[in-house]
mmCIF file of the C-alpha atoms, coordinates in Angstrom:
data_MODEL
# 
_entry.id   MODEL 
# 
loop_
_atom_site.group_PDB 
_atom_site.id 
_atom_site.type_symbol 
_atom_site.label_atom_id 
_atom_site.label_alt_id 
_atom_site.label_comp_id 
_atom_site.label_asym_id 
_atom_site.label_entity_id 
_atom_site.label_seq_id 
_atom_site.pdbx_PDB_ins_code 
_atom_site.Cartn_x 
_atom_site.Cartn_y 
_atom_site.Cartn_z 
_atom_site.occupancy 
_atom_site.B_iso_or_equiv 
_atom_site.pdbx_formal_charge 
_atom_site.auth_seq_id 
_atom_site.auth_comp_id 
_atom_site.auth_asym_id 
_atom_site.auth_atom_id 
_atom_site.pdbx_PDB_model_num 
ATOM 1   C CA . ASN A 1 1   ? 140.304 94.064  60.564 1.00 0.00 ? 1   ASN A CA 1 
ATOM 2   C CA . GLU A 1 2   ? 137.205 94.722  58.460 1.00 0.00 ? 2   GLU A CA 1 
ATOM 3   C CA . VAL A 1 3   ? 135.187 96.230  61.313 1.00 0.00 ? 3   VAL A CA 1 
ATOM 4   C CA . LEU A 1 4   ? 137.864 98.842  62.150 1.00 0.00 ? 4   LEU A CA 1 
ATOM 5   C CA . ALA A 1 5   ? 138.359 99.680  58.488 1.00 0.00 ? 5   ALA A CA 1 
ATOM 6   C CA . GLU A 1 6   ? 134.618 100.298 58.127 1.00 0.00 ? 6   GLU A CA 1 
ATOM 7   C CA . ILE A 1 7   ? 134.552 102.449 61.265 1.00 0.00 ? 7   ILE A CA 1 
ATOM 8   C CA . GLU A 1 8   ? 137.465 104.568 59.908 1.00 0.00 ? 8   GLU A CA 1 
ATOM 9   C CA . ARG A 1 9   ? 135.732 104.864 56.490 1.00 0.00 ? 9   ARG A CA 1 
ATOM 10  C CA . ARG A 1 10  ? 132.486 106.041 58.098 1.00 0.00 ? 10  ARG A CA 1 
ATOM 11  C CA . LYS A 1 11  ? 134.296 108.399 60.515 1.00 0.00 ? 11  LYS A CA 1 
ATOM 12  C CA . ALA A 1 12  ? 136.130 110.121 57.539 1.00 0.00 ? 12  ALA A CA 1 
ATOM 13  C CA . LEU A 1 13  ? 132.913 110.250 55.560 1.00 0.00 ? 13  LEU A CA 1 
ATOM 14  C CA . TYR A 1 14  ? 130.478 111.433 58.293 1.00 0.00 ? 14  TYR A CA 1 
ATOM 15  C CA . CYS A 1 15  ? 132.843 113.539 60.517 1.00 0.00 ? 15  CYS A CA 1 
ATOM 16  C CA . PRO A 1 16  ? 135.405 115.103 58.234 1.00 0.00 ? 16  PRO A CA 1 
ATOM 17  C CA . GLN A 1 17  ? 136.202 117.755 60.722 1.00 0.00 ? 17  GLN A CA 1 
ATOM 18  C CA . PRO A 1 18  ? 137.650 117.349 64.213 1.00 0.00 ? 18  PRO A CA 1 
ATOM 19  C CA . ALA A 1 19  ? 135.101 117.097 66.874 1.00 0.00 ? 19  ALA A CA 1 
ATOM 20  C CA . LEU A 1 20  ? 133.752 120.357 68.266 1.00 0.00 ? 20  LEU A CA 1 
ATOM 21  C CA . TYR A 1 21  ? 133.264 118.890 71.697 1.00 0.00 ? 21  TYR A CA 1 
ATOM 22  C CA . SER A 1 22  ? 135.308 116.977 74.217 1.00 0.00 ? 22  SER A CA 1 
ATOM 23  C CA . LEU A 1 23  ? 134.364 113.829 76.002 1.00 0.00 ? 23  LEU A CA 1 
ATOM 24  C CA . GLU A 1 24  ? 137.036 114.438 78.684 1.00 0.00 ? 24  GLU A CA 1 
ATOM 25  C CA . GLY A 1 25  ? 135.491 113.654 82.110 1.00 0.00 ? 25  GLY A CA 1 
ATOM 26  C CA . LYS A 1 26  ? 131.949 113.186 80.694 1.00 0.00 ? 26  LYS A CA 1 
ATOM 27  C CA . THR A 1 27  ? 129.436 110.324 80.418 1.00 0.00 ? 27  THR A CA 1 
ATOM 28  C CA . ALA A 1 28  ? 129.135 108.931 76.811 1.00 0.00 ? 28  ALA A CA 1 
ATOM 29  C CA . ILE A 1 29  ? 125.877 107.455 75.837 1.00 0.00 ? 29  ILE A CA 1 
ATOM 30  C CA . ILE A 1 30  ? 126.259 105.275 72.853 1.00 0.00 ? 30  ILE A CA 1 
ATOM 31  C CA . THR A 1 31  ? 123.180 103.949 71.004 1.00 0.00 ? 31  THR A CA 1 
ATOM 32  C CA . ASP A 1 32  ? 122.652 101.353 68.307 1.00 0.00 ? 32  ASP A CA 1 
ATOM 33  C CA . ASP A 1 33  ? 119.491 99.952  66.682 1.00 0.00 ? 33  ASP A CA 1 
ATOM 34  C CA . GLY A 1 34  ? 120.515 96.482  67.568 1.00 0.00 ? 34  GLY A CA 1 
ATOM 35  C CA . LEU A 1 35  ? 123.553 94.509  68.511 1.00 0.00 ? 35  LEU A CA 1 
ATOM 36  C CA . ALA A 1 36  ? 124.240 91.295  66.615 1.00 0.00 ? 36  ALA A CA 1 
ATOM 37  C CA . SER A 1 37  ? 127.883 90.487  67.184 1.00 0.00 ? 37  SER A CA 1 
ATOM 38  C CA . GLY A 1 38  ? 128.664 93.441  69.409 1.00 0.00 ? 38  GLY A CA 1 
ATOM 39  C CA . TYR A 1 39  ? 131.991 94.165  67.848 1.00 0.00 ? 39  TYR A CA 1 
ATOM 40  C CA . THR A 1 40  ? 131.123 97.587  66.389 1.00 0.00 ? 40  THR A CA 1 
ATOM 41  C CA . MET A 1 41  ? 129.981 98.564  69.906 1.00 0.00 ? 41  MET A CA 1 
ATOM 42  C CA . VAL A 1 42  ? 133.237 97.308  71.357 1.00 0.00 ? 42  VAL A CA 1 
ATOM 43  C CA . ALA A 1 43  ? 135.115 99.713  68.977 1.00 0.00 ? 43  ALA A CA 1 
ATOM 44  C CA . ALA A 1 44  ? 132.742 102.617 69.883 1.00 0.00 ? 44  ALA A CA 1 
ATOM 45  C CA . ILE A 1 45  ? 133.302 101.994 73.667 1.00 0.00 ? 45  ILE A CA 1 
ATOM 46  C CA . LYS A 1 46  ? 137.069 101.929 73.137 1.00 0.00 ? 46  LYS A CA 1 
ATOM 47  C CA . SER A 1 47  ? 136.829 105.053 71.094 1.00 0.00 ? 47  SER A CA 1 
ATOM 48  C CA . VAL A 1 48  ? 134.986 107.169 73.688 1.00 0.00 ? 48  VAL A CA 1 
ATOM 49  C CA . GLU A 1 49  ? 137.240 105.803 76.464 1.00 0.00 ? 49  GLU A CA 1 
ATOM 50  C CA . ARG A 1 50  ? 140.365 106.942 74.515 1.00 0.00 ? 50  ARG A CA 1 
ATOM 51  C CA . GLN A 1 51  ? 138.669 110.334 74.153 1.00 0.00 ? 51  GLN A CA 1 
ATOM 52  C CA . GLY A 1 52  ? 138.487 110.663 77.889 1.00 0.00 ? 52  GLY A CA 1 
ATOM 53  C CA . ALA A 1 53  ? 134.929 109.671 78.758 1.00 0.00 ? 53  ALA A CA 1 
ATOM 54  C CA . THR A 1 54  ? 134.723 108.598 82.416 1.00 0.00 ? 54  THR A CA 1 
ATOM 55  C CA . ARG A 1 55  ? 131.466 106.690 82.140 1.00 0.00 ? 55  ARG A CA 1 
ATOM 56  C CA . VAL A 1 56  ? 130.016 104.737 79.321 1.00 0.00 ? 56  VAL A CA 1 
ATOM 57  C CA . VAL A 1 57  ? 126.280 104.043 78.800 1.00 0.00 ? 57  VAL A CA 1 
ATOM 58  C CA . VAL A 1 58  ? 125.133 101.633 76.062 1.00 0.00 ? 58  VAL A CA 1 
ATOM 59  C CA . ALA A 1 59  ? 121.521 101.722 74.901 1.00 0.00 ? 59  ALA A CA 1 
ATOM 60  C CA . SER A 1 60  ? 120.069 99.335  72.325 1.00 0.00 ? 60  SER A CA 1 
ATOM 61  C CA . PRO A 1 61  ? 116.462 98.003  72.012 1.00 0.00 ? 61  PRO A CA 1 
ATOM 62  C CA . VAL A 1 62  ? 117.733 94.509  71.044 1.00 0.00 ? 62  VAL A CA 1 
ATOM 63  C CA . ALA A 1 63  ? 120.817 92.398  71.277 1.00 0.00 ? 63  ALA A CA 1 
ATOM 64  C CA . SER A 1 64  ? 121.859 88.875  70.784 1.00 0.00 ? 64  SER A CA 1 
ATOM 65  C CA . GLY A 1 65  ? 122.815 86.981  73.988 1.00 0.00 ? 65  GLY A CA 1 
ATOM 66  C CA . LYS A 1 66  ? 126.424 86.804  72.716 1.00 0.00 ? 66  LYS A CA 1 
ATOM 67  C CA . ALA A 1 67  ? 126.651 90.617  72.146 1.00 0.00 ? 67  ALA A CA 1 
ATOM 68  C CA . TYR A 1 68  ? 124.920 91.442  75.459 1.00 0.00 ? 68  TYR A CA 1 
ATOM 69  C CA . SER A 1 69  ? 127.408 89.200  77.399 1.00 0.00 ? 69  SER A CA 1 
ATOM 70  C CA . LEU A 1 70  ? 130.302 90.814  75.442 1.00 0.00 ? 70  LEU A CA 1 
ATOM 71  C CA . ILE A 1 71  ? 129.260 94.487  75.981 1.00 0.00 ? 71  ILE A CA 1 
ATOM 72  C CA . LYS A 1 72  ? 127.730 94.471  79.439 1.00 0.00 ? 72  LYS A CA 1 
ATOM 73  C CA . PRO A 1 73  ? 131.066 94.164  81.392 1.00 0.00 ? 73  PRO A CA 1 
ATOM 74  C CA . MET A 1 74  ? 132.652 96.878  79.218 1.00 0.00 ? 74  MET A CA 1 
ATOM 75  C CA . CYS A 1 75  ? 130.344 99.604  80.140 1.00 0.00 ? 75  CYS A CA 1 
ATOM 76  C CA . ASP A 1 76  ? 128.938 101.303 83.256 1.00 0.00 ? 76  ASP A CA 1 
ATOM 77  C CA . TYR A 1 77  ? 125.335 100.766 82.360 1.00 0.00 ? 77  TYR A CA 1 
ATOM 78  C CA . MET A 1 78  ? 123.576 98.872  79.585 1.00 0.00 ? 78  MET A CA 1 
ATOM 79  C CA . ALA A 1 79  ? 119.932 99.422  78.627 1.00 0.00 ? 79  ALA A CA 1 
ATOM 80  C CA . CYS A 1 80  ? 118.532 96.705  76.430 1.00 0.00 ? 80  CYS A CA 1 
ATOM 81  C CA . ILE A 1 81  ? 114.837 95.771  76.151 1.00 0.00 ? 81  ILE A CA 1 
ATOM 82  C CA . VAL A 1 82  ? 115.239 92.363  74.444 1.00 0.00 ? 82  VAL A CA 1 
ATOM 83  C CA . VAL A 1 83  ? 118.128 89.966  74.753 1.00 0.00 ? 83  VAL A CA 1 
ATOM 84  C CA . SER A 1 84  ? 117.589 87.218  72.255 1.00 0.00 ? 84  SER A CA 1 
ATOM 85  C CA . HIS A 1 85  ? 119.299 83.773  72.496 1.00 0.00 ? 85  HIS A CA 1 
ATOM 86  C CA . SER A 1 86  ? 117.741 82.570  69.223 1.00 0.00 ? 86  SER A CA 1 
ATOM 87  C CA . TYR A 1 87  ? 119.953 81.441  66.413 1.00 0.00 ? 87  TYR A CA 1 
ATOM 88  C CA . PRO A 1 88  ? 120.389 82.780  63.807 1.00 0.00 ? 88  PRO A CA 1 
ATOM 89  C CA . PHE A 1 89  ? 120.031 86.313  65.078 1.00 0.00 ? 89  PHE A CA 1 
ATOM 90  C CA . TRP A 1 90  ? 119.152 89.186  62.829 1.00 0.00 ? 90  TRP A CA 1 
ATOM 91  C CA . VAL A 1 91  ? 118.489 92.708  64.170 1.00 0.00 ? 91  VAL A CA 1 
ATOM 92  C CA . ALA A 1 92  ? 116.102 93.292  61.306 1.00 0.00 ? 92  ALA A CA 1 
ATOM 93  C CA . SER A 1 93  ? 113.787 90.558  62.487 1.00 0.00 ? 93  SER A CA 1 
ATOM 94  C CA . PHE A 1 94  ? 112.845 92.730  65.504 1.00 0.00 ? 94  PHE A CA 1 
ATOM 95  C CA . TYR A 1 95  ? 111.545 95.602  63.298 1.00 0.00 ? 95  TYR A CA 1 
ATOM 96  C CA . GLY A 1 96  ? 108.368 95.920  61.262 1.00 0.00 ? 96  GLY A CA 1 
ATOM 97  C CA . CYS A 1 97  ? 110.182 98.069  58.624 1.00 0.00 ? 97  CYS A CA 1 
ATOM 98  C CA . TRP A 1 98  ? 113.934 97.900  58.208 1.00 0.00 ? 98  TRP A CA 1 
ATOM 99  C CA . HIS A 1 99  ? 116.566 98.873  55.742 1.00 0.00 ? 99  HIS A CA 1 
ATOM 100 C CA . ASP A 1 100 ? 120.262 99.777  56.051 1.00 0.00 ? 100 ASP A CA 1 
ATOM 101 C CA . LEU A 1 101 ? 120.871 103.475 55.572 1.00 0.00 ? 101 LEU A CA 1 
ATOM 102 C CA . THR A 1 102 ? 122.981 104.541 52.658 1.00 0.00 ? 102 THR A CA 1 
ATOM 103 C CA . ASP A 1 103 ? 125.959 106.999 53.206 1.00 0.00 ? 103 ASP A CA 1 
ATOM 104 C CA . GLU A 1 104 ? 123.836 109.675 51.429 1.00 0.00 ? 104 GLU A CA 1 
ATOM 105 C CA . GLU A 1 105 ? 120.884 109.199 53.838 1.00 0.00 ? 105 GLU A CA 1 
ATOM 106 C CA . VAL A 1 106 ? 123.179 109.428 56.906 1.00 0.00 ? 106 VAL A CA 1 
ATOM 107 C CA . ASN A 1 107 ? 124.877 112.559 55.565 1.00 0.00 ? 107 ASN A CA 1 
ATOM 108 C CA . GLY A 1 108 ? 121.426 114.005 54.826 1.00 0.00 ? 108 GLY A CA 1 
ATOM 109 C CA . TYR A 1 109 ? 120.375 113.526 58.410 1.00 0.00 ? 109 TYR A CA 1 
ATOM 110 C CA . LEU A 1 110 ? 123.667 114.900 59.810 1.00 0.00 ? 110 LEU A CA 1 
ATOM 111 C CA . LYS A 1 111 ? 123.305 118.063 57.639 1.00 0.00 ? 111 LYS A CA 1 
ATOM 112 C CA . LYS A 1 112 ? 119.808 118.594 59.186 1.00 0.00 ? 112 LYS A CA 1 
ATOM 113 C CA . LEU A 1 113 ? 121.360 118.697 62.648 1.00 0.00 ? 113 LEU A CA 1 
ATOM 114 C CA . GLN A 1 114 ? 123.813 121.520 61.717 1.00 0.00 ? 114 GLN A CA 1 
# 
């Protein structure tokens, strides 16, 4: 599956060391800038559940109707400001300024957090 392969690629690139924290018995809050298909969020939810999170909260400012319907039953709470039923749906159309981050940009931001 392409989505799972991309998740594994990013995980290896962005998080080369084992996590320094445990989700066991905790609430996981997962955010995304927008949910188009929702499949990446499905993978994220399954990941935090496998790591022992007991509650899952999803937050995204915008989602397609399809993604919202897919994700909502999978989490304990979902915060989403805009659910769009327009077709075609592009997350970028809800932003005044949009570009996909490169791997270098993501790693740069992550390094600032350390």
